[in-house]
C-alpha positions in Angstrom: -11.5 -5.6 27.1 -13.1 -2.0 27.0 -10.2 -0.5 24.6 -10.9 -3.5 22.3 -14.7 -2.8 22.3 -14.0 1.0 21.8 -11.5 0.1 18.9 -14.2 -2.1 17.5 -16.8 0.6 17.6 -14.4 2.9 16.0 -13.5 0.6 13.3 -17.0 0.0 12.2 -17.5 3.8 12.3 -14.6 4.3 10.1 -15.2 1.2 7.9 -15.1 2.0 4.3 -17.9 0.9 2.0 -15.4 -1.3 -0.1 -14.7 -3.4 3.0 -18.3 -4.0 3.6 -18.8 -5.1 0.1 -16.0 -7.3 0.3 -17.2 -8.9 3.5 -20.5 -9.3 2.1 -19.2 -11.4 -0.8 -16.6 -13.1 1.0 -19.4 -14.5 3.3 -21.6 -15.7 0.3 -18.4 -17.2 -1.3 -17.8 -19.4 1.9 -21.3 -20.6 2.1 -21.4 -21.6 -1.5 -17.9 -23.4 -0.7 -19.6 -25.3 2.2 -22.4 -26.4 0.1 -20.2 -27.5 -2.8 -21.8 -24.9 -5.2 -19.7 -23.4 -8.0 -20.9 -20.0 -7.1 -18.1 -20.0 -4.8 -15.7 -18.6 -7.6 -17.8 -15.4 -8.9 -18.5 -14.2 -5.6 -15.0 -15.0 -4.3 -13.7 -13.0 -7.2 -15.6 -10.1 -6.3 -14.3 -10.2 -2.7 -10.7 -10.8 -3.5 -10.5 -8.4 -6.1 -11.7 -5.6 -3.5 -9.3 -6.9 -0.7 -6.3 -6.9 -3.2 -6.8 -3.2 -3.5 -7.5 -2.6 0.3 -4.6 -4.6 1.7 -2.2 -3.0 -0.3 -3.0 0.5 0.9 -0.6 2.4 2.8 -2.9 2.5 6.1 -2.6 -1.6 6.4 0.6 -2.3 4.8 -0.5 -6.0 4.6 1.3 -6.6 1.4 1.5 -10.4 1.5 -2.3 -10.5 2.1 -2.7 -8.3 -0.7 -0.7 -10.6 -3.1 -2.5 -13.5 -1.5 -5.9 -11.9 -2.7 -4.5 -11.4 -6.0 -3.3 -15.0 -5.9 -7.1 -15.9 -4.9 -8.4 -14.1 -8.0 -6.4 -16.0 -10.3 -7.0 -19.4 -8.6 -10.8 -18.4 -8.6 -10.7 -18.3 -12.4 -8.8 -21.5 -12.5 -11.2 -23.3 -9.9 -14.3 -21.8 -11.9 -13.0 -23.5 -15.1 -11.9 -26.6 -13.3 -15.2 -27.1 -11.4 -17.4 -26.5 -14.6 -18.4 -29.4 -16.6 -16.1 -29.5 -19.7 -18.9 -31.2 -22.1 -22.1 -33.1 -21.6 -20.4 -36.5 -21.2 -17.7 -35.2 -18.7 -19.2 -34.8 -15.0 -17.9 -31.9 -12.8 -14.8 -32.7 -10.7 -15.9 -34.6 -7.6 -14.8 -34.0 -4.1 -11.9 -36.3 -3.2 -9.1 -36.7 -0.6 -5.7 -35.5 -1.5 -3.2 -38.0 -2.7 0.3 -38.1 -0.8 1.6 -36.3 -3.8 -1.0 -33.5 -3.8 -0.4 -33.2 0.0 3.3 -33.0 -0.5 2.9 -30.3 -3.0 0.5 -28.4 -0.6 3.0 -28.5 2.1 5.7 -27.4 -0.3 3.7 -24.4 -1.3 3.0 -23.5 2.4 6.7 -23.7 3.4 8.2 -22.3 0.3 5.9 -19.6 0.2 6.5 -18.4 3.7 10.0 -18.3 3.2 9.4 -16.4 0.1 6.8 -14.1 1.4 9.0 -13.2 4.6 12.1 -12.5 2.4 10.2 -10.1 0.4 8.4 -8.5 3.1 11.4 -8.1 5.3 13.7 -6.9 2.7 11.4 -4.9 0.4 8.7 -3.5 2.5 7.8 -1.5 5.5 5.8 -4.3 6.9 6.0 -4.5 10.6 4.5 -8.0 10.8 6.3 -10.0 8.1 6.5 -13.4 9.9 2.7 -13.5 10.5 1.7 -11.9 7.3 3.8 -14.3 5.2 2.4 -17.4 7.1 -1.2 -16.4 6.7 -0.5 -16.0 3.0 1.5 -18.9 2.2 -0.8 -21.5 4.1 -4.1 -20.0 2.5 -2.1 -20.2 -0.9 -1.8 -24.1 -0.3 -5.4 -24.4 0.7 -6.5 -22.6 -2.1 -4.7 -24.6 -4.6 -6.2 -27.8 -2.8 -9.8 -26.1 -3.1 -9.4 -25.5 -6.8 -8.8 -29.1 -7.0 -11.8 -30.0 -4.8 -9.7 -31.7 -2.3 -11.1 -32.3 1.2 -7.9 -31.3 2.9 -8.3 -27.6 1.8 -10.3 -26.8 4.6 -7.4 -27.8 7.2 -4.9 -25.5 5.6 -7.5 -22.6 5.2 -8.4 -22.9 8.9 -4.7 -22.8 9.8 -4.5 -19.6 7.9 -7.6 -18.3 9.4 -6.4 -19.1 13.0 -3.2 -17.1 12.6 -5.0 -14.2 10.7 -7.7 -13.4 13.4 -5.3 -11.8 16.0 -3.2 -10.1 12.9 -6.4 -8.4 11.3 -7.4 -7.2 15.2 -3.9 -5.7 15.4 -4.3 -3.9 11.9 -7.7 -2.6 13.1 -9.5 -4.4 10.4 -12.1 -5.6 13.1 -14.9 -6.3 10.6 -12.7 -8.5 8.6 -11.3 -10.1 11.8 -15.0 -11.0 12.7 -15.4 -12.2 9.3 -12.4 -14.6 9.5 -13.9 -15.7 12.9 -16.8 -16.7 11.0 -14.8 -18.6 8.2 -13.1 -20.4 10.7 -16.3 -21.7 12.0 -17.7 -22.3 8.7 -14.6 -24.2 7.6 -15.1 -26.8 10.4 -18.5 -27.5 9.1 -17.3 -27.5 5.6 -14.6 -29.8 6.4 -17.1 -32.3 8.0 -19.7 -31.9 5.3 -17.1 -32.7 2.5 -15.7 -35.7 4.6 -19.2 -37.1 4.7 -19.6 -36.9 0.8 -16.2 -38.6 0.6 -17.0 -41.4 2.9 -20.3 -42.0 1.2 -18.6 -42.3 -2.3 -16.0 -44.6 -0.9 -18.7 -46.7 0.7 -20.6 -47.0 -2.6 -17.5 -47.8 -4.5 -16.3 -50.6 -1.9 
């Protein structure tokens, strides 16, 4: 425990300014996500853009995470457009449950992505955590796809990714980002409950 505490203090001491900025905007992004606010995307774009650079650096070697953040960046642009009103007569996309087809697609993205990421990491990189890095990225990709479509179940997949990412980030000495992920995990629980309440209220009003 003492070693972990000392490592945490050392990590804070050597923390780069960029990581601090990325964490700040990531916190803002997840708060906006929980509140169903479109500002989840511009704040997320800033955070993921920085993390794409940081994770790909030689010191961390979290190449799948770097790719994941680049994917987040692209999906954030897509989601921003998808969430926005397309015209005065067309409302913003509502929160809904995933259809069976959408859930099947999300699971396929997670499983296929895991296999692809692992293959690439184990064959073409010097990553020493290819299985965990690949799983975190693949499950988060699936969750982000559902988030962009404003589907309730996005929180479940994102939290599966967060749960595995926490020990991985501590292992890589990204202590502040690991604590951020703990925070994201907690927020995601409340986010899921809040979005489910909205969906249930809509289902009752249309019944």
